[in-house]
KOLMIDREN-189868 format. One record per residue: x, y, z of N, C-alpha, C, CB in turn; residue number from 1. Coordinates in nm, 3 decimals, always signed. Glycine has a CB too. Layout:
REM residues N
<n.u: X | n.v: Y | n.w: Z | ca.u: X | ca.v: Y | ca.w: Z | c.u: X | c.v: Y | c.w: Z | cb.u: X | cb.v: Y | cb.w: Z | nr: NUM>
...
END
This chain:
REM residues 102
<n.u: -4.077 | n.v: -4.624 | n.w: -4.054 | ca.u: -4.160 | ca.v: -4.543 | ca.w: -3.952 | c.u: -4.086 | c.v: -4.514 | c.w: -3.828 | cb.u: -4.287 | cb.v: -4.617 | cb.w: -3.911 | nr: 1>
<n.u: -3.978 | n.v: -4.592 | n.w: -3.790 | ca.u: -3.886 | ca.v: -4.555 | ca.w: -3.661 | c.u: -3.813 | c.v: -4.442 | c.w: -3.716 | cb.u: -3.777 | cb.v: -4.679 | cb.w: -3.602 | nr: 2>
<n.u: -3.746 | n.v: -4.424 | n.w: -3.831 | ca.u: -3.680 | ca.v: -4.314 | ca.w: -3.858 | c.u: -3.746 | c.v: -4.190 | c.w: -3.887 | cb.u: -3.608 | cb.v: -4.340 | cb.w: -3.946 | nr: 3>
<n.u: -3.891 | n.v: -4.215 | n.w: -3.903 | ca.u: -3.950 | ca.v: -4.095 | ca.w: -3.924 | c.u: -3.986 | c.v: -4.036 | c.w: -3.779 | cb.u: -4.073 | cb.v: -4.112 | cb.w: -4.020 | nr: 4>
<n.u: -4.028 | n.v: -4.112 | n.w: -3.686 | ca.u: -4.037 | ca.v: -4.091 | ca.w: -3.549 | c.u: -3.925 | c.v: -3.993 | c.w: -3.487 | cb.u: -4.031 | cb.v: -4.225 | cb.w: -3.487 | nr: 5>
<n.u: -3.813 | n.v: -4.079 | n.w: -3.529 | ca.u: -3.672 | ca.v: -4.014 | ca.w: -3.456 | c.u: -3.648 | c.v: -3.842 | c.w: -3.516 | cb.u: -3.509 | cb.v: -4.129 | cb.w: -3.513 | nr: 6>
<n.u: -3.669 | n.v: -3.884 | n.w: -3.660 | ca.u: -3.641 | ca.v: -3.735 | ca.w: -3.742 | c.u: -3.784 | c.v: -3.621 | c.w: -3.688 | cb.u: -3.650 | cb.v: -3.772 | cb.w: -3.960 | nr: 7>
<n.u: -3.918 | n.v: -3.656 | n.w: -3.669 | ca.u: -3.993 | ca.v: -3.565 | ca.w: -3.596 | c.u: -3.935 | c.v: -3.540 | c.w: -3.462 | cb.u: -4.128 | cb.v: -3.610 | cb.w: -3.585 | nr: 8>
<n.u: -3.904 | n.v: -3.620 | n.w: -3.363 | ca.u: -3.850 | ca.v: -3.605 | ca.w: -3.245 | c.u: -3.749 | c.v: -3.490 | c.w: -3.278 | cb.u: -3.793 | cb.v: -3.737 | cb.w: -3.187 | nr: 9>
<n.u: -3.639 | n.v: -3.505 | n.w: -3.330 | ca.u: -3.551 | ca.v: -3.410 | ca.w: -3.350 | c.u: -3.589 | c.v: -3.283 | c.w: -3.386 | cb.u: -3.476 | cb.v: -3.447 | cb.w: -3.428 | nr: 10>
<n.u: -3.700 | n.v: -3.259 | n.w: -3.506 | ca.u: -3.745 | ca.v: -3.150 | ca.w: -3.544 | c.u: -3.816 | c.v: -3.074 | c.w: -3.468 | cb.u: -3.796 | cb.v: -3.165 | cb.w: -3.631 | nr: 11>
<n.u: -3.874 | n.v: -3.165 | n.w: -3.352 | ca.u: -3.980 | ca.v: -3.106 | ca.w: -3.280 | c.u: -3.874 | c.v: -3.034 | c.w: -3.123 | cb.u: -4.122 | cb.v: -3.252 | cb.w: -3.243 | nr: 12>
<n.u: -3.770 | n.v: -3.102 | n.w: -3.145 | ca.u: -3.687 | ca.v: -3.052 | ca.w: -3.032 | c.u: -3.597 | c.v: -2.912 | c.w: -3.094 | cb.u: -3.579 | cb.v: -3.189 | cb.w: -2.977 | nr: 13>
<n.u: -3.570 | n.v: -2.928 | n.w: -3.206 | ca.u: -3.476 | ca.v: -2.808 | ca.w: -3.272 | c.u: -3.606 | c.v: -2.674 | c.w: -3.260 | cb.u: -3.413 | cb.v: -2.855 | cb.w: -3.480 | nr: 14>
<n.u: -3.737 | n.v: -2.703 | n.w: -3.277 | ca.u: -3.804 | ca.v: -2.604 | ca.w: -3.293 | c.u: -3.842 | c.v: -2.531 | c.w: -3.163 | cb.u: -3.904 | cb.v: -2.642 | cb.w: -3.365 | nr: 15>
<n.u: -3.837 | n.v: -2.644 | n.w: -3.034 | ca.u: -3.852 | ca.v: -2.587 | ca.w: -2.911 | c.u: -3.737 | c.v: -2.503 | c.w: -2.879 | cb.u: -3.872 | cb.v: -2.685 | cb.w: -2.812 | nr: 16>
<n.u: -3.603 | n.v: -2.557 | n.w: -2.898 | ca.u: -3.509 | ca.v: -2.484 | ca.w: -2.891 | c.u: -3.507 | c.v: -2.331 | c.w: -2.951 | cb.u: -3.425 | cb.v: -2.558 | cb.w: -2.938 | nr: 17>
<n.u: -3.551 | n.v: -2.338 | n.w: -3.047 | ca.u: -3.554 | ca.v: -2.195 | ca.w: -3.144 | c.u: -3.653 | c.v: -2.101 | c.w: -3.085 | cb.u: -3.604 | cb.v: -2.221 | cb.w: -3.312 | nr: 18>
<n.u: -3.772 | n.v: -2.182 | n.w: -3.009 | ca.u: -3.895 | ca.v: -2.102 | ca.w: -2.935 | c.u: -3.830 | c.v: -2.034 | c.w: -2.815 | cb.u: -4.025 | cb.v: -2.208 | cb.w: -2.880 | nr: 19>
<n.u: -3.731 | n.v: -2.091 | n.w: -2.763 | ca.u: -3.688 | ca.v: -2.050 | ca.w: -2.642 | c.u: -3.649 | c.v: -1.877 | c.w: -2.638 | cb.u: -3.564 | cb.v: -2.146 | cb.w: -2.610 | nr: 20>
<n.u: -3.691 | n.v: -1.824 | n.w: -2.539 | ca.u: -3.654 | ca.v: -1.665 | ca.w: -2.559 | c.u: -3.566 | c.v: -1.630 | c.w: -2.433 | cb.u: -3.802 | cb.v: -1.556 | cb.w: -2.563 | nr: 21>
<n.u: -3.442 | n.v: -1.590 | n.w: -2.489 | ca.u: -3.354 | ca.v: -1.574 | ca.w: -2.372 | c.u: -3.350 | c.v: -1.424 | c.w: -2.367 | cb.u: -3.205 | cb.v: -1.646 | cb.w: -2.386 | nr: 22>
<n.u: -3.334 | n.v: -1.389 | n.w: -2.236 | ca.u: -3.327 | ca.v: -1.230 | ca.w: -2.202 | c.u: -3.195 | c.v: -1.196 | c.w: -2.217 | cb.u: -3.374 | cb.v: -1.185 | cb.w: -2.054 | nr: 23>
<n.u: -3.153 | n.v: -1.091 | n.w: -2.299 | ca.u: -2.995 | ca.v: -1.058 | ca.w: -2.305 | c.u: -3.017 | c.v: -0.937 | c.w: -2.237 | cb.u: -2.911 | cb.v: -1.043 | cb.w: -2.461 | nr: 24>
<n.u: -2.919 | n.v: -0.906 | n.w: -2.154 | ca.u: -2.873 | ca.v: -0.787 | ca.w: -2.103 | c.u: -2.864 | c.v: -0.670 | c.w: -2.209 | cb.u: -2.744 | cb.v: -0.815 | cb.w: -2.042 | nr: 25>
<n.u: -2.915 | n.v: -0.555 | n.w: -2.143 | ca.u: -2.892 | ca.v: -0.432 | ca.w: -2.236 | c.u: -2.769 | c.v: -0.396 | c.w: -2.260 | cb.u: -2.948 | cb.v: -0.317 | cb.w: -2.193 | nr: 26>
<n.u: -2.747 | n.v: -0.329 | n.w: -2.374 | ca.u: -2.606 | ca.v: -0.259 | ca.w: -2.388 | c.u: -2.577 | c.v: -0.174 | c.w: -2.267 | cb.u: -2.598 | cb.v: -0.164 | cb.w: -2.518 | nr: 27>
<n.u: -2.645 | n.v: -0.089 | n.w: -2.256 | ca.u: -2.612 | ca.v: +0.008 | ca.w: -2.099 | c.u: -2.572 | c.v: -0.062 | c.w: -1.997 | cb.u: -2.736 | cb.v: +0.084 | cb.w: -2.029 | nr: 28>
<n.u: -2.620 | n.v: -0.202 | n.w: -1.974 | ca.u: -2.560 | ca.v: -0.243 | ca.w: -1.871 | c.u: -2.384 | c.v: -0.302 | c.w: -1.887 | cb.u: -2.660 | cb.v: -0.346 | cb.w: -1.826 | nr: 29>
<n.u: -2.370 | n.v: -0.332 | n.w: -2.016 | ca.u: -2.221 | ca.v: -0.352 | ca.w: -2.048 | c.u: -2.142 | c.v: -0.232 | c.w: -2.023 | cb.u: -2.197 | cb.v: -0.391 | cb.w: -2.194 | nr: 30>
<n.u: -2.211 | n.v: -0.134 | n.w: -2.102 | ca.u: -2.124 | ca.v: -0.001 | ca.w: -2.076 | c.u: -2.100 | c.v: +0.047 | c.w: -1.942 | cb.u: -2.185 | cb.v: +0.112 | cb.w: -2.140 | nr: 31>
<n.u: -2.215 | n.v: +0.067 | n.w: -1.860 | ca.u: -2.178 | ca.v: +0.072 | ca.w: -1.716 | c.u: -2.055 | c.v: -0.039 | c.w: -1.633 | cb.u: -2.318 | cb.v: +0.050 | cb.w: -1.652 | nr: 32>
<n.u: -2.056 | n.v: -0.154 | n.w: -1.718 | ca.u: -1.987 | ca.v: -0.244 | ca.w: -1.624 | c.u: -1.852 | c.v: -0.211 | c.w: -1.655 | cb.u: -2.021 | cb.v: -0.399 | cb.w: -1.638 | nr: 33>
<n.u: -1.806 | n.v: -0.170 | n.w: -1.800 | ca.u: -1.662 | ca.v: -0.126 | ca.w: -1.830 | c.u: -1.628 | c.v: -0.012 | c.w: -1.770 | cb.u: -1.633 | cb.v: -0.105 | cb.w: -1.967 | nr: 34>
<n.u: -1.718 | n.v: +0.078 | n.w: -1.770 | ca.u: -1.681 | ca.v: +0.224 | ca.w: -1.707 | c.u: -1.653 | c.v: +0.182 | c.w: -1.565 | cb.u: -1.811 | cb.v: +0.351 | cb.w: -1.715 | nr: 35>
<n.u: -1.730 | n.v: +0.132 | n.w: -1.500 | ca.u: -1.700 | ca.v: +0.097 | ca.w: -1.354 | c.u: -1.574 | c.v: +0.017 | c.w: -1.326 | cb.u: -1.814 | cb.v: +0.018 | cb.w: -1.298 | nr: 36>
<n.u: -1.541 | n.v: -0.059 | n.w: -1.402 | ca.u: -1.426 | ca.v: -0.136 | ca.w: -1.412 | c.u: -1.305 | c.v: -0.023 | c.w: -1.438 | cb.u: -1.445 | cb.v: -0.250 | cb.w: -1.534 | nr: 37>
<n.u: -1.295 | n.v: +0.036 | n.w: -1.551 | ca.u: -1.214 | ca.v: +0.139 | ca.w: -1.582 | c.u: -1.194 | c.v: +0.216 | c.w: -1.465 | cb.u: -1.263 | cb.v: +0.215 | cb.w: -1.687 | nr: 38>
<n.u: -1.280 | n.v: +0.252 | n.w: -1.382 | ca.u: -1.290 | ca.v: +0.341 | ca.w: -1.282 | c.u: -1.216 | c.v: +0.303 | c.w: -1.176 | cb.u: -1.413 | cb.v: +0.363 | cb.w: -1.246 | nr: 39>
<n.u: -1.264 | n.v: +0.162 | n.w: -1.126 | ca.u: -1.163 | ca.v: +0.085 | ca.w: -1.038 | c.u: -1.013 | c.v: +0.073 | c.w: -1.045 | cb.u: -1.196 | cb.v: -0.033 | cb.w: -1.046 | nr: 40>
<n.u: -1.007 | n.v: +0.037 | n.w: -1.178 | ca.u: -0.846 | ca.v: +0.027 | ca.w: -1.249 | c.u: -0.775 | c.v: +0.138 | c.w: -1.219 | cb.u: -0.837 | cb.v: +0.017 | cb.w: -1.413 | nr: 41>
<n.u: -0.835 | n.v: +0.250 | n.w: -1.270 | ca.u: -0.794 | ca.v: +0.408 | ca.w: -1.233 | c.u: -0.766 | c.v: +0.425 | c.w: -1.090 | cb.u: -0.912 | cb.v: +0.516 | cb.w: -1.267 | nr: 42>
<n.u: -0.833 | n.v: +0.398 | n.w: -1.012 | ca.u: -0.816 | ca.v: +0.421 | ca.w: -0.865 | c.u: -0.718 | c.v: +0.361 | c.w: -0.815 | cb.u: -0.916 | cb.v: +0.388 | cb.w: -0.790 | nr: 43>
<n.u: -0.725 | n.v: +0.229 | n.w: -0.832 | ca.u: -0.590 | ca.v: +0.102 | ca.w: -0.808 | c.u: -0.466 | c.v: +0.181 | c.w: -0.837 | cb.u: -0.591 | cb.v: -0.055 | cb.w: -0.932 | nr: 44>
<n.u: -0.452 | n.v: +0.233 | n.w: -0.993 | ca.u: -0.349 | ca.v: +0.273 | ca.w: -1.039 | c.u: -0.279 | c.v: +0.394 | c.w: -0.975 | cb.u: -0.376 | cb.v: +0.286 | cb.w: -1.155 | nr: 45>
<n.u: -0.388 | n.v: +0.495 | n.w: -0.951 | ca.u: -0.327 | ca.v: +0.607 | ca.w: -0.876 | c.u: -0.272 | c.v: +0.582 | c.w: -0.732 | cb.u: -0.428 | cb.v: +0.711 | cb.w: -0.867 | nr: 46>
<n.u: -0.349 | n.v: +0.491 | n.w: -0.669 | ca.u: -0.305 | ca.v: +0.466 | ca.w: -0.506 | c.u: -0.167 | c.v: +0.404 | c.w: -0.547 | cb.u: -0.421 | cb.v: +0.343 | cb.w: -0.395 | nr: 47>
<n.u: -0.151 | n.v: +0.302 | n.w: -0.630 | ca.u: -0.003 | ca.v: +0.262 | ca.w: -0.657 | c.u: +0.101 | c.v: +0.351 | c.w: -0.672 | cb.u: +0.006 | cb.v: +0.196 | cb.w: -0.764 | nr: 48>
<n.u: +0.067 | n.v: +0.440 | n.w: -0.771 | ca.u: +0.146 | ca.v: +0.546 | ca.w: -0.818 | c.u: +0.183 | c.v: +0.635 | c.w: -0.670 | cb.u: +0.054 | cb.v: +0.636 | cb.w: -0.943 | nr: 49>
<n.u: +0.082 | n.v: +0.675 | n.w: -0.607 | ca.u: +0.132 | ca.v: +0.757 | ca.w: -0.505 | c.u: +0.191 | c.v: +0.709 | c.w: -0.401 | cb.u: +0.051 | cb.v: +0.826 | cb.w: -0.461 | nr: 50>
<n.u: +0.206 | n.v: +0.562 | n.w: -0.360 | ca.u: +0.278 | ca.v: +0.473 | ca.w: -0.276 | c.u: +0.391 | c.v: +0.469 | c.w: -0.351 | cb.u: +0.217 | cb.v: +0.338 | cb.w: -0.245 | nr: 51>
<n.u: +0.440 | n.v: +0.453 | n.w: -0.465 | ca.u: +0.566 | ca.v: +0.463 | ca.w: -0.538 | c.u: +0.634 | c.v: +0.566 | c.w: -0.519 | cb.u: +0.556 | cb.v: +0.457 | cb.w: -0.662 | nr: 52>
<n.u: +0.561 | n.v: +0.710 | n.w: -0.529 | ca.u: +0.630 | ca.v: +0.849 | ca.w: -0.515 | c.u: +0.675 | c.v: +0.864 | c.w: -0.366 | cb.u: +0.526 | cb.v: +0.976 | cb.w: -0.556 | nr: 53>
<n.u: +0.560 | n.v: +0.839 | n.w: -0.289 | ca.u: +0.615 | ca.v: +0.864 | ca.w: -0.121 | c.u: +0.720 | c.v: +0.778 | c.w: -0.114 | cb.u: +0.504 | cb.v: +0.824 | cb.w: +0.013 | nr: 54>
<n.u: +0.746 | n.v: +0.647 | n.w: -0.153 | ca.u: +0.862 | ca.v: +0.545 | ca.w: -0.113 | c.u: +0.995 | c.v: +0.608 | c.w: -0.167 | cb.u: +0.839 | cb.v: +0.385 | cb.w: -0.184 | nr: 55>
<n.u: +0.967 | n.v: +0.662 | n.w: -0.304 | ca.u: +1.086 | ca.v: +0.706 | ca.w: -0.348 | c.u: +1.130 | c.v: +0.851 | c.w: -0.286 | cb.u: +1.077 | cb.v: +0.708 | cb.w: -0.497 | nr: 56>
<n.u: +1.029 | n.v: +0.932 | n.w: -0.231 | ca.u: +1.082 | ca.v: +1.039 | ca.w: -0.165 | c.u: +1.153 | c.v: +0.990 | c.w: -0.035 | cb.u: +0.974 | cb.v: +1.137 | cb.w: -0.139 | nr: 57>
<n.u: +1.112 | n.v: +0.899 | n.w: +0.012 | ca.u: +1.141 | ca.v: +0.869 | ca.w: +0.159 | c.u: +1.303 | c.v: +0.804 | c.w: +0.126 | cb.u: +1.008 | cb.v: +0.743 | cb.w: +0.243 | nr: 58>
<n.u: +1.320 | n.v: +0.705 | n.w: +0.043 | ca.u: +1.431 | ca.v: +0.657 | ca.w: +0.022 | c.u: +1.534 | c.v: +0.773 | c.w: -0.041 | cb.u: +1.407 | cb.v: +0.537 | cb.w: -0.059 | nr: 59>
<n.u: +1.502 | n.v: +0.854 | n.w: -0.102 | ca.u: +1.592 | ca.v: +0.963 | ca.w: -0.134 | c.u: +1.629 | c.v: +1.079 | c.w: -0.032 | cb.u: +1.536 | cb.v: +1.023 | cb.w: -0.245 | nr: 60>
<n.u: +1.520 | n.v: +1.083 | n.w: +0.069 | ca.u: +1.550 | ca.v: +1.168 | ca.w: +0.186 | c.u: +1.668 | c.v: +1.091 | c.w: +0.254 | cb.u: +1.416 | cb.v: +1.189 | cb.w: +0.288 | nr: 61>
<n.u: +1.627 | n.v: +0.947 | n.w: +0.293 | ca.u: +1.721 | ca.v: +0.906 | ca.w: +0.366 | c.u: +1.866 | c.v: +0.887 | c.w: +0.329 | cb.u: +1.678 | cb.v: +0.811 | cb.w: +0.404 | nr: 62>
<n.u: +1.865 | n.v: +0.852 | n.w: +0.207 | ca.u: +2.027 | ca.v: +0.858 | ca.w: +0.121 | c.u: +2.092 | c.v: +0.985 | c.w: +0.147 | cb.u: +2.018 | cb.v: +0.851 | cb.w: -0.058 | nr: 63>
<n.u: +2.019 | n.v: +1.100 | n.w: +0.121 | ca.u: +2.087 | ca.v: +1.249 | ca.w: +0.138 | c.u: +2.118 | c.v: +1.260 | c.w: +0.268 | cb.u: +1.997 | cb.v: +1.376 | cb.w: +0.099 | nr: 64>
<n.u: +2.021 | n.v: +1.221 | n.w: +0.353 | ca.u: +2.059 | ca.v: +1.246 | ca.w: +0.522 | c.u: +2.188 | c.v: +1.149 | c.w: +0.545 | cb.u: +1.911 | cb.v: +1.190 | cb.w: +0.645 | nr: 65>
<n.u: +2.185 | n.v: +1.029 | n.w: +0.493 | ca.u: +2.300 | ca.v: +0.937 | ca.w: +0.533 | c.u: +2.412 | c.v: +1.001 | c.w: +0.482 | cb.u: +2.292 | cb.v: +0.790 | cb.w: +0.481 | nr: 66>
<n.u: +2.432 | n.v: +1.058 | n.w: +0.351 | ca.u: +2.549 | ca.v: +1.079 | ca.w: +0.301 | c.u: +2.576 | c.v: +1.234 | c.w: +0.358 | cb.u: +2.548 | cb.v: +1.055 | cb.w: +0.139 | nr: 67>
<n.u: +2.488 | n.v: +1.313 | n.w: +0.432 | ca.u: +2.523 | ca.v: +1.454 | ca.w: +0.490 | c.u: +2.572 | c.v: +1.421 | c.w: +0.613 | cb.u: +2.404 | cb.v: +1.562 | cb.w: +0.503 | nr: 68>
<n.u: +2.518 | n.v: +1.320 | n.w: +0.707 | ca.u: +2.561 | ca.v: +1.330 | ca.w: +0.849 | c.u: +2.622 | c.v: +1.192 | c.w: +0.885 | cb.u: +2.437 | cb.v: +1.369 | cb.w: +0.948 | nr: 69>
<n.u: +2.590 | n.v: +1.086 | n.w: +0.797 | ca.u: +2.690 | ca.v: +0.948 | ca.w: +0.828 | c.u: +2.739 | c.v: +0.912 | c.w: +0.693 | cb.u: +2.605 | cb.v: +0.802 | cb.w: +0.899 | nr: 70>
<n.u: +2.861 | n.v: +0.949 | n.w: +0.669 | ca.u: +2.927 | ca.v: +0.904 | ca.w: +0.564 | c.u: +2.927 | c.v: +0.759 | c.w: +0.547 | cb.u: +3.050 | cb.v: +0.950 | cb.w: +0.570 | nr: 71>
<n.u: +2.990 | n.v: +0.726 | n.w: +0.686 | ca.u: +3.015 | ca.v: +0.582 | ca.w: +0.668 | c.u: +2.930 | c.v: +0.491 | c.w: +0.661 | cb.u: +3.078 | cb.v: +0.539 | cb.w: +0.747 | nr: 72>
<n.u: +2.807 | n.v: +0.531 | n.w: +0.724 | ca.u: +2.672 | ca.v: +0.450 | ca.w: +0.705 | c.u: +2.649 | c.v: +0.465 | c.w: +0.566 | cb.u: +2.540 | cb.v: +0.502 | cb.w: +0.794 | nr: 73>
<n.u: +2.651 | n.v: +0.588 | n.w: +0.518 | ca.u: +2.602 | ca.v: +0.575 | ca.w: +0.349 | c.u: +2.699 | c.v: +0.484 | c.w: +0.272 | cb.u: +2.607 | cb.v: +0.734 | cb.w: +0.263 | nr: 74>
<n.u: +2.809 | n.v: +0.476 | n.w: +0.295 | ca.u: +2.897 | ca.v: +0.391 | ca.w: +0.207 | c.u: +2.870 | c.v: +0.261 | c.w: +0.250 | cb.u: +3.049 | cb.v: +0.421 | cb.w: +0.213 | nr: 75>
<n.u: +2.845 | n.v: +0.218 | n.w: +0.358 | ca.u: +2.765 | ca.v: +0.056 | ca.w: +0.389 | c.u: +2.652 | c.v: +0.020 | c.w: +0.317 | cb.u: +2.706 | cb.v: +0.036 | cb.w: +0.538 | nr: 76>
<n.u: +2.553 | n.v: +0.146 | n.w: +0.329 | ca.u: +2.432 | ca.v: +0.069 | ca.w: +0.267 | c.u: +2.472 | c.v: +0.082 | c.w: +0.123 | cb.u: +2.272 | cb.v: +0.134 | cb.w: +0.300 | nr: 77>
<n.u: +2.518 | n.v: +0.168 | n.w: +0.051 | ca.u: +2.533 | ca.v: +0.156 | ca.w: -0.075 | c.u: +2.596 | c.v: +0.035 | c.w: -0.134 | cb.u: +2.593 | cb.v: +0.255 | cb.w: -0.109 | nr: 78>
<n.u: +2.709 | n.v: -0.014 | n.w: -0.060 | ca.u: +2.790 | ca.v: -0.154 | ca.w: -0.085 | c.u: +2.697 | c.v: -0.249 | c.w: -0.067 | cb.u: +2.915 | cb.v: -0.186 | cb.w: +0.012 | nr: 79>
<n.u: +2.611 | n.v: -0.240 | n.w: +0.032 | ca.u: +2.503 | ca.v: -0.361 | ca.w: +0.050 | c.u: +2.419 | c.v: -0.344 | c.w: -0.050 | cb.u: +2.417 | cb.v: -0.368 | cb.w: +0.186 | nr: 80>
<n.u: +2.346 | n.v: -0.243 | n.w: -0.092 | ca.u: +2.267 | ca.v: -0.241 | ca.w: -0.215 | c.u: +2.341 | c.v: -0.297 | c.w: -0.354 | cb.u: +2.223 | cb.v: -0.092 | cb.w: -0.236 | nr: 81>
<n.u: +2.452 | n.v: -0.317 | n.w: -0.349 | ca.u: +2.521 | ca.v: -0.373 | ca.w: -0.445 | c.u: +2.540 | c.v: -0.521 | c.w: -0.428 | cb.u: +2.637 | cb.v: -0.307 | cb.w: -0.456 | nr: 82>
<n.u: +2.579 | n.v: -0.532 | n.w: -0.310 | ca.u: +2.611 | ca.v: -0.690 | ca.w: -0.275 | c.u: +2.489 | c.v: -0.777 | c.w: -0.266 | cb.u: +2.686 | cb.v: -0.706 | cb.w: -0.132 | nr: 83>
<n.u: +2.383 | n.v: -0.719 | n.w: -0.190 | ca.u: +2.283 | ca.v: -0.826 | ca.w: -0.188 | c.u: +2.218 | c.v: -0.882 | c.w: -0.293 | cb.u: +2.195 | cb.v: -0.794 | cb.w: -0.124 | nr: 84>
<n.u: +2.162 | n.v: -0.779 | n.w: -0.398 | ca.u: +2.118 | ca.v: -0.854 | ca.w: -0.549 | c.u: +2.218 | c.v: -0.937 | c.w: -0.598 | cb.u: +2.090 | cb.v: -0.752 | cb.w: -0.672 | nr: 85>
<n.u: +2.338 | n.v: -0.920 | n.w: -0.601 | ca.u: +2.440 | ca.v: -1.015 | ca.w: -0.654 | c.u: +2.414 | c.v: -1.146 | c.w: -0.601 | cb.u: +2.582 | cb.v: -0.973 | cb.w: -0.621 | nr: 86>
<n.u: +2.414 | n.v: -1.150 | n.w: -0.449 | ca.u: +2.420 | ca.v: -1.264 | ca.w: -0.380 | c.u: +2.297 | c.v: -1.367 | c.w: -0.403 | cb.u: +2.434 | cb.v: -1.225 | cb.w: -0.243 | nr: 87>
<n.u: +2.169 | n.v: -1.268 | n.w: -0.394 | ca.u: +2.042 | ca.v: -1.322 | ca.w: -0.418 | c.u: +2.032 | c.v: -1.390 | c.w: -0.565 | cb.u: +1.937 | cb.v: -1.209 | cb.w: -0.399 | nr: 88>
<n.u: +2.104 | n.v: -1.299 | n.w: -0.661 | ca.u: +2.094 | ca.v: -1.351 | ca.w: -0.782 | c.u: +2.169 | c.v: -1.489 | c.w: -0.811 | cb.u: +2.137 | cb.v: -1.252 | cb.w: -0.867 | nr: 89>
<n.u: +2.266 | n.v: -1.527 | n.w: -0.731 | ca.u: +2.376 | ca.v: -1.632 | ca.w: -0.718 | c.u: +2.315 | c.v: -1.737 | c.w: -0.643 | cb.u: +2.510 | cb.v: -1.582 | cb.w: -0.648 | nr: 90>
<n.u: +2.242 | n.v: -1.712 | n.w: -0.569 | ca.u: +2.159 | ca.v: -1.815 | ca.w: -0.470 | c.u: +2.071 | c.v: -1.873 | c.w: -0.568 | cb.u: +2.068 | cb.v: -1.745 | cb.w: -0.336 | nr: 91>
<n.u: +1.982 | n.v: -1.787 | n.w: -0.631 | ca.u: +1.877 | ca.v: -1.816 | ca.w: -0.711 | c.u: +1.917 | c.v: -1.919 | c.w: -0.832 | cb.u: +1.824 | cb.v: -1.686 | cb.w: -0.760 | nr: 92>
<n.u: +2.016 | n.v: -1.884 | n.w: -0.906 | ca.u: +2.067 | ca.v: -1.960 | ca.w: -0.984 | c.u: +2.129 | c.v: -2.125 | c.w: -0.935 | cb.u: +2.160 | cb.v: -1.871 | cb.w: -1.034 | nr: 93>
<n.u: +2.163 | n.v: -2.109 | n.w: -0.833 | ca.u: +2.220 | ca.v: -2.237 | ca.w: -0.764 | c.u: +2.079 | c.v: -2.301 | c.w: -0.738 | cb.u: +2.323 | cb.v: -2.211 | cb.w: -0.611 | nr: 94>
<n.u: +1.978 | n.v: -2.256 | n.w: -0.687 | ca.u: +1.844 | ca.v: -2.331 | ca.w: -0.652 | c.u: +1.785 | c.v: -2.398 | c.w: -0.756 | cb.u: +1.741 | cb.v: -2.244 | cb.w: -0.602 | nr: 95>
<n.u: +1.772 | n.v: -2.300 | n.w: -0.866 | ca.u: +1.731 | ca.v: -2.342 | ca.w: -1.009 | c.u: +1.810 | c.v: -2.447 | c.w: -1.081 | cb.u: +1.735 | cb.v: -2.226 | cb.w: -1.096 | nr: 96>
<n.u: +1.959 | n.v: -2.455 | n.w: -1.041 | ca.u: +2.051 | ca.v: -2.565 | ca.w: -1.097 | c.u: +1.993 | c.v: -2.678 | c.w: -1.026 | cb.u: +2.216 | cb.v: -2.547 | cb.w: -1.069 | nr: 97>
<n.u: +1.988 | n.v: -2.674 | n.w: -0.909 | ca.u: +1.947 | ca.v: -2.790 | ca.w: -0.830 | c.u: +1.832 | c.v: -2.849 | c.w: -0.834 | cb.u: +1.955 | cb.v: -2.769 | cb.w: -0.720 | nr: 98>
<n.u: +1.722 | n.v: -2.768 | n.w: -0.880 | ca.u: +1.601 | ca.v: -2.807 | ca.w: -0.909 | c.u: +1.601 | c.v: -2.865 | c.w: -1.028 | cb.u: +1.516 | cb.v: -2.714 | cb.w: -0.903 | nr: 99>
<n.u: +1.642 | n.v: -2.858 | n.w: -1.115 | ca.u: +1.669 | ca.v: -2.916 | ca.w: -1.281 | c.u: +1.750 | c.v: -3.027 | c.w: -1.268 | cb.u: +1.752 | cb.v: -2.808 | cb.w: -1.392 | nr: 100>
<n.u: +1.840 | n.v: -3.035 | n.w: -1.188 | ca.u: +1.932 | ca.v: -3.188 | ca.w: -1.163 | c.u: +1.828 | c.v: -3.284 | c.w: -1.108 | cb.u: +2.074 | cb.v: -3.178 | cb.w: -1.035 | nr: 101>
<n.u: +1.766 | n.v: -3.247 | n.w: -1.002 | ca.u: +1.644 | ca.v: -3.357 | ca.w: -0.938 | c.u: +1.558 | c.v: -3.372 | c.w: -1.042 | cb.u: +1.549 | cb.v: -3.303 | cb.w: -0.801 | nr: 102>
END
């Protein structure tokens, strides 16, 4: 009799769970959500692209002006742009090796 009451309680609980009505969002809500997110991403990418292009133009203009008016400064800037990444790479490798040793 005890098993019957447990089975009845379980079946009643399952029926109650099945009877619960869950309000699901409309399909249009999901479509609007996706389109809004795509629009936001596109705006952010356009902003990043415009900043990248502006910085590229500024860097190229500075390089040409240094080359035309201050050739010695141009040579120094170009040599630094070669040396600094190598130094940073070597320092990063040394730090990572030290971190692995400890």
